[in-house]
N, C-alpha and C positions, 0 to 999 in steps of 0.2 A: 110048552108054552112058548111063544115068540115074544120077543121084547125089543123094543126100539133101541137101537145104539145110538149114543151121542154123535151127532155130526161134527166133524173136525172142518172148520172153515179153512178154505184155501188161504195160503200167505197173501198178504197185500202188497202191492207194489208201493214206492214212496207216495205216488199220486193219490191211490185210493186210500192209503193210511191218513193222509192229510185231509182228504174229503171227508172220511168217516169221523175223525177228530172234530172237524167243523161241524158236523151234523149232531155229533154227540155233545159238544160242550156249548153249542149255539145257545145264546140267551134269547134269540128271537125265532120264531118258527121258520123252519126250511120247508118249501113247497115244491112240487112238480106241477107244472101247468103244461097241459097238452092243448095246443090250439086247434081249431076247427080244420086247418089244413094238414095236420099231422105233426107238426113242429113241437117238440118237447124241450122245456128248460126247467132245470132244477135252480133254485136261488132262493135269496133271502133279503129282507130289507135292513140296510145298516144306516143307522142314524147318523147325521152329520157330526155331532159332539155332544157331549154331556151338558155343556153349559148353554147350548143354543135353544135347546127345546124343540126345535123344528128343523126340517131338512133332512137331506140324506140321499142315499143312492141304492138302486136294485143291484145286487151282487149275484152274478150267475156263477154256477158250479159247473165243472166239466160233465157233460151229459153222459159221456162213454164210462167214465169212472163211476158216476151214480148208479147208471144202468147195471154195471158189473156187480156193485155192492148190493142192488136189489135182486139180481139173478142169483147171487151167492147167499141170499137170506140174511144179509147184515143189517139192512134197513127194510122197513115196512111202509106202506101207504096207508093212510087213514081214508075217512069217508070223503068221497068227492064232493066238491061244490061246483055245480054246473050252471053255465049260462050259455046263450046261443054261440058265443065266439070261442069259449075255452072251458076245459074242465080243470080244476084245481084240487090236488090232493096233499094233505099235510104229510111230510116224511119224518119218520122217527126211526132211531137206531133200535136194533132188536135188543132186549134186555139179555143180559149175560145169563147163560144156562138155559135159554130157551131158543127155539127157532121159530121161523115164520110159520111153519106147519103147526106148532103148538100152540100159536097164538090165534089159530083159526084157519079158515080157508084163504090161501094167498090170493091176492087181488090181481086179476089179469087184465082188467080193462084199462089199458094205457093209451088208447086212441079215442079220439072225440068222436 
């Protein structure tokens, strides 16, 4: 009988480790936005301050690092939200002890 061997993830560089930490620890959702022209951007909304109650800015994450994490099975994309100009995917870290293949069929639709 054949059994699946645990996949050992490739070591991360400093940039990839920091991006994975941000995605894992983030208190706000991280999303991948794929625009109709094919432009892709990972990011999240950062509130201006705890006391103000409003305002803030959109913080972009390095696309190359995020794509490498996705290809390595360290992050997964959730169900897309689509409108005519873009498609947005929630981004989550893969739970320890599982891989993206254990969570189901990996999502390949990264173009609009």
